[in-house]
C-alpha positions in Angstrom: 10.3 -94.3 -5.0 8.4 -91.2 -4.4 5.2 -91.1 -6.5 5.6 -88.1 -8.9 2.6 -89.3 -11.0 -0.9 -87.3 -11.0 -2.7 -87.5 -14.1 -5.0 -84.7 -12.8 -2.3 -82.0 -13.1 -0.7 -82.2 -16.6 0.3 -79.2 -18.3 -1.9 -78.4 -21.6 -3.5 -75.6 -23.3 -6.5 -76.2 -20.9 -4.2 -77.2 -17.8 -1.9 -74.1 -17.5 1.7 -74.1 -16.1 2.8 -71.7 -13.3 6.4 -70.2 -13.8 8.0 -69.2 -10.5 11.3 -67.9 -9.4 13.1 -67.0 -6.2 13.4 -63.4 -5.7 14.4 -60.7 -3.2 17.5 -62.8 -2.7 19.6 -59.6 -1.5 20.5 -58.0 1.9 21.5 -54.3 2.5 23.7 -53.3 -0.4 24.1 -57.0 -1.5 22.1 -57.9 -4.3 22.0 -61.5 -6.1 18.7 -61.7 -8.0 17.5 -59.5 -11.0 14.1 -59.1 -9.4 13.1 -56.4 -12.3 13.8 -58.5 -15.0 12.4 -61.8 -13.6 9.2 -60.3 -12.7 8.8 -59.1 -16.2 8.2 -63.0 -17.1 7.4 -65.2 -14.2 3.9 -65.3 -12.9 4.6 -66.3 -9.1 7.5 -64.9 -7.0 8.7 -66.6 -4.1 10.0 -63.8 -1.9 12.9 -64.3 0.6 11.5 -63.5 3.9 14.7 -62.3 5.9 15.9 -65.8 7.3 18.1 -67.0 4.2 18.2 -63.7 2.6 16.3 -60.3 2.2 15.3 -57.5 4.4 12.6 -55.1 4.9 13.5 -52.8 2.1 14.2 -55.8 -0.3 10.8 -57.4 0.7 8.7 -54.2 0.1 10.3 -53.4 -3.2 9.8 -56.9 -4.6 6.1 -56.7 -3.4 5.7 -53.6 -5.0 6.9 -54.4 -8.4 5.3 -57.7 -8.3 1.7 -56.2 -7.3 2.2 -53.5 -10.1 2.8 -56.5 -12.8 0.2 -58.7 -11.7 2.5 -61.3 -10.3 1.4 -63.7 -7.4 3.5 -63.3 -4.3 4.6 -66.2 -2.1 6.6 -66.5 1.0 9.8 -68.3 0.5 10.6 -69.5 4.2 13.7 -71.0 5.5 16.0 -71.9 8.3 17.4 -69.1 10.0 20.8 -69.2 8.0 21.9 -66.0 6.5 25.5 -67.1 6.4 24.8 -70.4 4.6 21.9 -69.0 2.4 19.6 -71.1 3.8 21.2 -74.3 2.3 22.4 -75.8 5.7 20.3 -78.4 7.1 19.4 -77.6 10.7 17.7 -79.7 13.6 15.2 -76.9 14.8 12.7 -77.9 17.5 9.3 -78.2 15.7 7.7 -75.8 18.1 10.3 -73.3 17.2 10.3 -73.9 13.3 6.4 -73.3 13.6 6.7 -70.0 15.0 9.6 -69.1 12.6 7.6 -70.0 9.6 4.6 -67.9 10.9 6.9 -65.0 11.6 8.3 -64.9 8.0 5.0 -65.4 6.3 3.5 -62.5 8.7 6.7 -60.2 8.0 5.9 -60.6 4.0 2.0 -60.2 4.4 2.7 -56.5 5.8 4.6 -55.5 2.5 2.3 -57.6 0.1 -1.0 -56.1 1.5 0.6 -52.4 1.6 1.3 -52.9 -2.1 -2.2 -53.7 -2.9 -1.7 -57.6 -3.2 -1.5 -60.5 -0.6 0.6 -63.5 0.2 -0.9 -66.4 -2.2 1.3 -69.2 -0.9 4.4 -70.4 0.8 7.3 -72.4 -0.5 10.3 -73.5 1.6 13.8 -72.6 0.4 16.8 -74.7 0.3 17.9 -77.2 2.9 14.4 -76.9 4.7 12.4 -77.6 1.1 14.6 -80.8 0.9 14.2 -81.8 4.8 10.5 -81.4 4.4 10.5 -84.1 1.4 11.2 -86.8 3.9 11.2 -85.5 7.7 7.9 -85.7 9.2 8.5 -83.4 12.2 9.9 -80.7 10.2 7.1 -80.9 7.4 4.5 -80.9 9.8 5.9 -78.0 11.7 6.2 -76.0 8.4 2.6 -76.8 7.6 1.7 -75.8 11.1 3.3 -72.4 10.8 1.3 -71.9 7.6 -1.7 -72.6 9.5 -0.9 -70.1 12.1 -0.1 -67.5 9.8 -3.7 -67.7 8.8 -5.4 -67.2 5.5 -6.0 -69.3 2.4 -2.5 -70.1 1.6 -1.3 -72.8 -1.0 1.6 -74.9 -0.3 4.3 -75.3 -3.1 6.7 -78.3 -2.7 8.0 -81.7 -4.4 5.6 -84.2 -5.6 5.4 -86.9 -3.2 6.9 -85.1 -0.4 5.7 -85.3 3.2 5.4 -81.5 3.1 2.6 -82.0 0.4 1.1 -84.7 2.2 1.0 -82.9 5.9 -0.7 -79.8 3.6 -3.4 -81.9 2.2 -4.1 -83.2 5.6 -4.3 -79.9 7.0 -6.8 -78.5 4.3 -4.4 -76.5 2.5 -4.0 -76.3 -1.2 -0.9 -78.6 -2.0 0.7 -77.5 -5.6 3.4 -79.9 -7.1 6.5 -78.2 -8.5 9.1 -79.2 -10.8 12.6 -77.5 -11.5 13.8 -76.5 -14.8 17.5 -76.1 -14.0 18.2 -79.0 -11.3 18.9 -82.8 -12.0 16.7 -85.3 -10.5 17.6 -88.7 -8.9 16.0 -91.9 -9.9 13.7 -91.6 -6.9 12.3 -88.2 -8.1 14.3 -85.9 -5.6 16.7 -83.2 -6.7 20.4 -84.2 -6.8 22.1 -82.4 -3.7 24.0 -79.5 -4.7 27.0 -80.9 -3.2 27.1 -83.4 -6.0 28.5 -82.7 -9.5 26.0 -81.7 -12.3 23.2 -80.9 -9.7 22.7 -77.5 -11.3 22.2 -77.5 -15.1 24.0 -74.7 -17.0 23.2 -75.7 -20.6 20.4 -73.2 -21.4 19.1 -75.2 -24.6 19.1 -78.3 -22.5 17.2 -76.5 -19.8 14.4 -75.0 -22.1 14.0 -78.6 -23.6 13.5 -80.1 -20.3 11.1 -77.7 -19.2 8.8 -78.1 -22.1 9.2 -81.8 -21.7 8.1 -81.7 -18.0 5.3 -79.5 -18.8 4.0 -81.4 -22.1 5.2 -85.0 -21.7 5.2 -84.9 -17.9 8.8 -86.6 -17.7 12.3 -85.8 -17.3 15.6 -87.7 -17.8 17.0 -88.6 -14.4 20.9 -88.1 -13.5 21.2 -91.9 -14.1 19.5 -91.7 -17.7 16.2 -93.3 -16.5 12.8 -91.8 -17.3 11.2 -90.1 -14.2 7.4 -89.3 -14.4 6.6 -85.8 -13.5 3.3 -84.0 -12.7 3.7 -80.4 -11.8 1.4 -77.1 -11.8 4.5 -74.8 -11.2 7.8 -74.6 -12.9 10.8 -73.0 -11.0 13.7 -71.1 -12.4 16.2 -70.5 -9.8 16.8 -66.6 -9.5 20.4 -66.8 -8.4 21.4 -68.7 -11.5 23.7 -66.5 -13.7 21.3 -65.3 -16.6 18.3 -66.6 -14.9 15.6 -63.7 -16.5 17.0 -64.4 -20.0 16.5 -68.2 -19.2 13.1 -67.6 -17.7 11.9 -65.8 -20.8 13.0 -68.6 -23.3 11.3 -71.0 -20.9 8.1 -69.1 -21.1 8.4 -68.5 -24.8 9.2 -72.2 -25.2 6.1 -73.2 -23.2 3.7 -70.7 -25.1 4.9 -72.2 -28.4 4.2 -75.9 -27.3 0.8 -74.6 -26.5 0.9 -74.4 -22.9 -1.0 -71.5 -21.1 1.6 -69.7 -18.5 -0.3 -68.5 -15.8 -0.4 -68.4 -11.9 -1.8 -71.4 -9.9 -2.9 -69.3 -7.1 
């Protein structure tokens, strides 16, 4: 079982929780995420960098809004898979993946810096995120891409993942993440989207789980077991219907529970 426990990182009034969302997931005239509304309540923005979604105009617009509202900008890197929204696992040679990760970060950095901000962290998307949990070669390639892009970038990922292990070994800041609206396996990984119940749609339940993960450091798994969770950032998926309203509810509930909501980077 993956070790999700990390007593140094509980959320509390003195140990805050970041709220992140996937943004900029549009392309041309096609729009998926409600970027304006989400940027009113999240503290970190995972901006699609063109490989699973996003294009130059979308990236520039999201960076401009994020910078104006004081939201930290992160590069959401992915496999080159526009047609599959980055959710199809691919066997990309490590050297090629490293170059593609650095390329995506560099593209976003142009627009972040033009907006008066910077890229503060990196988070893989979809299939790459899940693959880097257990695949040493792919995880190492992602981290090498972050290092190639340069800068003091944090890496956001699942607790206990090979991705975060490689990030720490490379001297990068590794930030553990939990998911507000995703079901967990008994091993502490995410239930694959191909399985029933992988994404939670009951907003009341999602809000309760979010507070529980932040305050009690635990969540009920898909099999009913209790799974320990230690995370510094909580993700709300931007492509979920009503994501902005849900994010506002989660933030309000966290603050009501005494958790300070602010960016980790």
